[in-house]
N, CA, C and O of each residue as an XYZ file, in Angstrom:
508
protein
N      69.020    121.145    154.212
C      67.701    120.560    154.197
C      67.839    119.041    154.278
O      68.620    118.451    153.531
N      67.122    118.433    155.136
C      67.110    116.979    155.318
C      65.764    116.448    154.853
O      64.735    117.107    155.005
N      65.786    115.256    154.286
C      64.547    114.622    153.829
C      64.426    113.249    154.464
O      65.423    112.565    154.698
N      63.194    112.857    154.739
C      62.913    111.553    155.327
C      61.747    110.923    154.596
O      60.797    111.606    154.212
N      61.824    109.631    154.407
C      60.685    108.871    153.905
C      60.107    108.114    155.085
O      60.827    107.424    155.807
N      58.813    108.245    155.274
C      58.188    107.577    156.412
C      56.715    107.318    156.139
O      56.077    108.008    155.345
N      56.204    106.327    156.805
C      54.763    106.080    156.799
C      54.099    106.769    157.982
O      52.887    106.661    158.168
N      54.887    107.474    158.777
C      54.397    108.109    160.007
C      54.730    109.601    159.986
O      55.400    110.104    160.889
N      54.262    110.303    158.956
C      54.608    111.714    158.772
C      54.204    112.561    159.967
O      54.996    113.387    160.419
N      53.010    112.385    160.487
C      52.533    113.202    161.607
C      53.444    113.037    162.814
O      53.817    114.023    163.449
N      53.804    111.806    163.134
C      54.653    111.543    164.289
C      56.042    112.162    164.112
O      56.582    112.744    165.053
N      56.624    112.039    162.915
C      57.948    112.615    162.653
C      57.887    114.132    162.768
O      58.779    114.741    163.358
N      56.845    114.749    162.212
C      56.703    116.210    162.288
C      56.548    116.648    163.737
O      57.135    117.651    164.142
N      55.769    115.915    164.523
C      55.607    116.250    165.948
C      56.947    116.212    166.673
O      57.238    117.092    167.484
N      57.754    115.209    166.390
C      59.070    115.100    167.042
C      59.972    116.241    166.595
O      60.628    116.871    167.424
N      60.011    116.516    165.286
C      60.875    117.585    164.770
C      60.465    118.949    165.298
O      61.320    119.807    165.520
N      59.180    119.162    165.500
C      58.705    120.437    166.054
C      59.207    120.661    167.477
O      59.172    121.790    167.967
N      59.669    119.619    168.144
C      60.200    119.746    169.498
C      61.592    120.347    169.543
O      62.090    120.646    170.628
N      62.228    120.532    168.416
C      63.579    121.111    168.356
C      63.490    122.563    167.901
O      62.923    122.865    166.851
N      64.066    123.469    168.716
C      64.039    124.898    168.369
C      64.855    125.194    167.110
O      64.547    126.131    166.374
N      65.876    124.410    166.869
C      66.760    124.684    165.729
C      66.168    124.225    164.391
O      66.695    124.561    163.331
N      65.083    123.463    164.441
C      64.460    122.973    163.200
C      63.255    123.843    162.878
O      62.310    123.939    163.662
N      63.303    124.471    161.719
C      62.200    125.328    161.270
C      61.835    124.954    159.834
O      62.553    124.206    159.171
N      60.740    125.472    159.381
C      60.302    125.307    157.991
C      60.183    123.833    157.595
O      60.822    123.387    156.642
N      59.377    123.099    158.319
C      59.144    121.681    158.028
C      58.058    121.576    156.958
O      56.983    122.164    157.081
N      58.364    120.812    155.904
C      57.408    120.633    154.806
C      57.176    119.152    154.587
O      58.068    118.326    154.783
N      55.977    118.840    154.182
C      55.627    117.454    153.876
C      55.331    117.358    152.387
O      54.623    118.197    151.829
N      55.872    116.339    151.754
C      55.666    116.153    150.319
C      55.312    114.692    150.063
O      55.949    113.786    150.599
N      54.300    114.475    149.249
C      53.885    113.113    148.903
C      54.750    112.597    147.745
O      55.032    113.333    146.799
N      55.153    111.368    147.826
C      55.933    110.721    146.768
C      55.570    109.236    146.754
O      56.400    108.394    147.096
N      54.331    108.909    146.358
C      53.836    107.536    146.489
C      54.652    106.481    145.731
O      54.753    105.343    146.191
N      55.226    106.832    144.596
C      56.042    105.872    143.844
C      57.534    106.027    144.144
O      58.362    105.366    143.518
N      57.876    106.887    145.090
C      59.277    107.161    145.456
C      60.082    107.651    144.253
O      61.287    107.409    144.179
N      59.433    108.335    143.313
C      60.126    108.800    142.111
C      61.142    109.897    142.425
O      62.207    109.941    141.810
N      60.830    110.778    143.368
C      61.799    111.815    143.754
C      63.040    111.145    144.326
O      64.167    111.529    144.013
N      62.824    110.153    145.155
C      63.921    109.421    145.782
C      64.774    108.722    144.724
O      66.000    108.837    144.742
N      64.137    108.003    143.811
C      64.896    107.268    142.807
C      65.546    108.201    141.790
O      66.641    107.910    141.308
N      64.902    109.309    141.454
C      65.528    110.276    140.548
C      66.825    110.796    141.142
O      67.788    111.052    140.418
N      66.851    110.951    142.445
C      68.055    111.416    143.123
C      69.127    110.325    143.127
O      70.309    110.611    142.936
N      68.716    109.089    143.342
C      69.669    107.983    143.449
C      70.230    107.537    142.110
O      71.419    107.237    141.997
N      69.375    107.494    141.093
C      69.793    106.970    139.802
C      70.529    108.030    138.996
O      70.185    109.209    139.068
N      71.528    107.630    138.236
C      72.271    108.610    137.441
C      71.422    109.175    136.306
O      70.554    108.496    135.757
N      71.692    110.416    135.976
C      71.004    111.066    134.857
C      71.553    110.494    133.546
O      72.588    109.828    133.560
N      70.883    110.738    132.420
C      71.415    110.272    131.132
C      72.834    110.796    130.873
O      73.670    110.074    130.331
N      73.105    112.043    131.256
C      74.448    112.601    131.075
C      75.459    111.849    131.934
O      76.548    111.521    131.464
N      75.105    111.573    133.193
C      76.013    110.838    134.078
C      76.275    109.429    133.547
O      77.392    108.924    133.658
N      75.254    108.795    132.972
C      75.447    107.470    132.371
C      76.451    107.536    131.223
O      77.320    106.672    131.102
N      76.328    108.570    130.375
C      77.259    108.730    129.259
C      78.673    108.989    129.758
O      79.634    108.423    129.237
N      78.801    109.848    130.774
C      80.123    110.140    131.324
C      80.753    108.887    131.916
O      81.945    108.643    131.729
N      79.960    108.090    132.629
C      80.472    106.848    133.207
C      80.910    105.879    132.114
O      81.956    105.241    132.231
N      80.113    105.767    131.049
C      80.457    104.873    129.940
C      81.733    105.345    129.256
O      82.588    104.533    128.900
N      81.861    106.650    129.071
C      83.059    107.207    128.449
C      84.283    106.911    129.302
O      85.322    106.501    128.785
N      84.162    107.118    130.601
C      85.274    106.849    131.515
C      85.658    105.368    131.474
O      86.840    105.024    131.498
N      84.661    104.508    131.412
C      84.921    103.062    131.355
C      85.651    102.694    130.060
O      86.589    101.897    130.080
N      85.224    103.269    128.947
C      85.875    103.001    127.660
C      87.314    103.496    127.679
O      88.218    102.801    127.215
N      87.531    104.693    128.215
C      88.889    105.235    128.294
C      89.786    104.357    129.158
O      90.950    104.139    128.820
N      89.261    103.859    130.256
C      90.032    102.977    131.137
C      90.416    101.693    130.403
O      91.552    101.231    130.511
N      89.472    101.119    129.659
C      89.756     99.897    128.894
C      90.837    100.172    127.849
O      91.761     99.374    127.687
N      90.725    101.294    127.143
C      91.720    101.639    126.128
C      93.106    101.803    126.751
O      94.092    101.280    126.230
N      93.178    102.530    127.867
C      94.464    102.738    128.539
C      95.047    101.421    129.035
O      96.249    101.186    128.911
N      94.208    100.570    129.590
C      94.657     99.272    130.099
C      95.266     98.435    128.979
O      96.203     97.670    129.209
N      94.739     98.581    127.779
C      95.249     97.830    126.628
C      96.368     98.569    125.894
O      96.738     98.193    124.781
N      96.905     99.620    126.518
C      98.046    100.330    125.949
C      97.707    101.275    124.817
O      98.593    101.643    124.045
N      96.472    101.674    124.694
C      96.056    102.574    123.623
C      96.545    103.996    123.899
O      96.547    104.449    125.044
N      96.956    104.691    122.843
C      97.380    106.085    122.960
C      96.141    106.977    122.836
O      95.577    107.117    121.751
N      95.727    107.570    123.941
C      94.497    108.368    123.944
C      94.640    109.701    123.213
O      93.644    110.377    122.955
N      95.868    110.080    122.880
C      96.046    111.346    122.162
C      95.826    111.183    120.656
O      95.775    112.174    119.928
N      95.695    109.940    120.187
C      95.441    109.693    118.762
C      94.056    110.182    118.359
O      93.099    110.088    119.128
N      93.968    110.706    117.136
C      92.659    111.101    116.610
C      91.906    109.858    116.179
O      92.492    108.903    115.669
N      90.611    109.884    116.390
C      89.771    108.742    116.032
C      88.568    109.227    115.226
O      88.076    110.337    115.428
N      88.107    108.384    114.316
C      86.901    108.780    113.577
C      85.674    108.737    114.488
O      85.561    107.882    115.367
N      84.782    109.655    114.263
C      83.526    109.704    115.007
C      82.400    109.655    113.988
O      82.405    110.405    113.012
N      81.446    108.783    114.212
C      80.332    108.650    113.282
C      79.058    109.200    113.904
O      78.772    108.973    115.079
N      78.310    109.917    113.102
C      77.008    110.429    113.516
C      76.004    110.082    112.423
O      76.337    110.090    111.238
N      74.800    109.784    112.822
C      73.748    109.474    111.853
C      72.649    110.527    111.977
O      72.168    110.811    113.074
N      72.265    111.092    110.854
C      71.212    112.101    110.817
C      70.145    111.647    109.828
O      70.454    111.035    108.805
N      68.911    111.947    110.135
C      67.798    111.649    109.228
C      67.063    112.958    108.947
O      66.736    113.705    109.869
N      66.811    113.224    107.686
C      66.135    114.458    107.292
C      64.910    114.129    106.457
O      64.945    113.244    105.601
N      63.840    114.843    106.713
C      62.649    114.683    105.879
C      62.762    115.528    104.619
O      62.171    115.209    103.587
N      63.529    116.610    104.717
C      63.643    117.518    103.576
C      65.110    117.785    103.274
O      65.934    117.864    104.184
N      65.430    117.923    102.001
C      66.809    118.158    101.593
C      67.323    119.498    102.113
O      68.524    119.649    102.335
N      66.443    120.464    102.309
C      66.899    121.769    102.805
C      67.526    121.643    104.192
O      68.502    122.329    104.495
N      66.973    120.774    105.032
C      67.551    120.570    106.365
C      68.940    119.947    106.247
O      69.845    120.286    107.010
N      69.101    119.052    105.307
C      70.405    118.435    105.053
C      71.408    119.505    104.616
O      72.548    119.518    105.080
N      70.983    120.394    103.730
C      71.871    121.459    103.256
C      72.289    122.386    104.387
O      73.429    122.850    104.422
N      71.377    122.658    105.309
C      71.709    123.495    106.469
C      72.787    122.812    107.304
O      73.722    123.467    107.764
N      72.664    121.503    107.502
C      73.681    120.768    108.257
C      75.042    120.889    107.581
O      76.051    121.096    108.255
N      75.079    120.764    106.272
C      76.351    120.897    105.558
C      76.970    122.268    105.776
O      78.179    122.385    105.977
N      76.148    123.299    105.737
C      76.647    124.661    105.951
C      77.291    124.781    107.329
O      78.284    125.488    107.496
N      76.725    124.095    108.306
C      77.271    124.132    109.668
C      78.543    123.295    109.770
O      79.494    123.699    110.439
N      78.574    122.133    109.116
C      79.688    121.197    109.281
C      80.931    121.548    108.476
O      82.043    121.255    108.915
N      80.776    122.157    107.331
C      81.935    122.445    106.483
C      82.998    123.263    107.222
O      84.176    122.917    107.127
N      82.651    124.324    107.949
C      83.698    125.100    108.633
C      84.419    124.340    109.755
O      85.516    124.734    110.152
N      83.833    123.276    110.263
C      84.501    122.570    111.365
C      85.199    121.303    110.879
O      85.374    120.351    111.639
N      85.590    121.299    109.623
C      86.424    120.246    109.048
C      85.781    118.870    109.047
O      86.371    117.906    109.535
N      84.605    118.775    108.517
C      84.022    117.455    108.300
C      84.873    116.766    107.241
O      85.079    117.316    106.159
N      85.361    115.588    107.535
C      86.296    114.937    106.628
C      85.595    114.015    105.640
O      85.910    114.037    104.450
N      84.665    113.217    106.103
C      84.048    112.232    105.221
C      82.577    112.122    105.555
O      82.203    112.069    106.727
N      81.758    112.089    104.551
C      80.318    112.032    104.778
C      79.709    111.018    103.822
O      79.956    111.059    102.617
N      78.922    110.119    104.362
C      78.160    109.172    103.550
C      76.692    109.452    103.835
O      76.299    109.590    104.993
N      75.896    109.535    102.805
C      74.482    109.774    103.070
C      73.618    108.972    102.111
O      74.022    108.659    100.991
N      72.449    108.656    102.569
C      71.442    107.986    101.753
C      70.352    108.986    101.439
O      69.893    109.719    102.315
N      69.947    109.010    100.203
C      68.834    109.871     99.838
C      67.688    108.966     99.395
O      67.843    108.174     98.465
N      66.575    109.078    100.037
C      65.413    108.274     99.687
C      64.451    109.171     98.920
O      63.947    110.164     99.444
N      64.214    108.806     97.693
C      63.307    109.580     96.849
C      61.951    108.893     96.850
O      61.856    107.701     96.561
N      60.919    109.628     97.168
C      59.562    109.074     97.158
C      58.733    109.868     96.163
O      58.623    111.090     96.263
N      58.164    109.175     95.221
C      57.249    109.840     94.296
C      56.185    108.845     93.878
O      56.332    107.641     94.085
N      55.138    109.340     93.303
C      54.030    108.471     92.891
C      54.077    108.290     91.379
O      54.339    109.230     90.629
N      53.816    107.058     90.951
C      53.758    106.801     89.514
C      52.354    107.107     88.990
O      51.522    107.663     89.708
N      52.102    106.742     87.743
C      50.808    107.059     87.134
C      49.645    106.393     87.859
O      48.536    106.925     87.860
N      49.876    105.257     88.465
C      48.821    104.549     89.204
C      48.708    105.039     90.647
O      48.011    104.432     91.460
N      49.389    106.130     90.957
C      49.396    106.742     92.287
C      49.964    105.810     93.363
O      49.595    105.897     94.535
N      50.853    104.933     92.949
C      51.555    104.081     93.901
C      52.893    104.724     94.214
O      53.536    105.319     93.349
N      53.293    104.592     95.452
C      54.576    105.183     95.838
C      55.730    104.360     95.284
O      55.737    103.131     95.361
N      56.682    105.052     94.736
C      57.921    104.423     94.291
C      59.008    104.955     95.216
O      59.204    106.165     95.329
N      59.695    104.060     95.862
C      60.778    104.490     96.744
C      62.088    104.064     96.105
O      62.306    102.885     95.825
N      62.939    105.022     95.885
C      64.229    104.768     95.269
C      65.292    105.313     96.219
O      65.269    106.487     96.588
N      66.205    104.460     96.602
C      67.224    104.887     97.554
C      68.557    105.014     96.825
O      68.970    104.117     96.090
N      69.212    106.136     97.042
C      70.520    106.371     96.452
C      71.513    106.576     97.588
O      71.227    107.266     98.567
N      72.668    105.973     97.442
C      73.706    106.169     98.451
C      74.802    107.019     97.834
O      75.324    106.696     96.766
N      75.142    108.088     98.497
C      76.163    109.002     97.999
C      77.256    109.116     99.051
O      76.984    109.092    100.251
N      78.463    109.237     98.601
C      79.518    109.557     99.542
C      80.458    110.555     98.881
O      80.715    110.492     97.679
N      80.952    111.452     99.671
C      81.889    112.425     99.146
C      82.772    112.933    100.273
O      82.468    112.757    101.452
N      83.849    113.556     99.894
C      84.843    114.015    100.843
C      84.776    115.535    100.930
O      84.705    116.217     99.908
N      84.798    116.051    102.123
C      84.894    117.490    102.330
C      86.231    117.764    103.001
O      86.542    117.178    104.038
N      87.006    118.639    102.421
C      88.305    118.949    103.009
C      88.343    120.408    103.403
O      87.781    121.271    102.728
N      89.012    120.665    104.501
C      89.124    122.034    105.003
C      90.335    122.686    104.392
O      90.620    123.849    104.679
């Protein structure tokens, strides 16, 4: 399938209809050229892959041993402690080594004002 962008759709279709080997001609509107740019521009996954490849190249160029294990950090936010507990149940079997978390406690005092108290906890999980 071939695609063309033109301001002269009727004329292009008339010319293409003159070829026996060309069938099933369709016309599609794309006023902002979004279909065109979506095809040209990398997807979010492709951007991540390119960035990863670039980082690996920099590390190798500087003599880094890519077989070394490295820490990976992830940040999660939970509205409810139960969701946090579910994450722990999932992570414990895959050898989560170190976890730091903040717990924000929100409650109202006698004057119905919110009191926000933040606690930082860290603990080690070993497999």
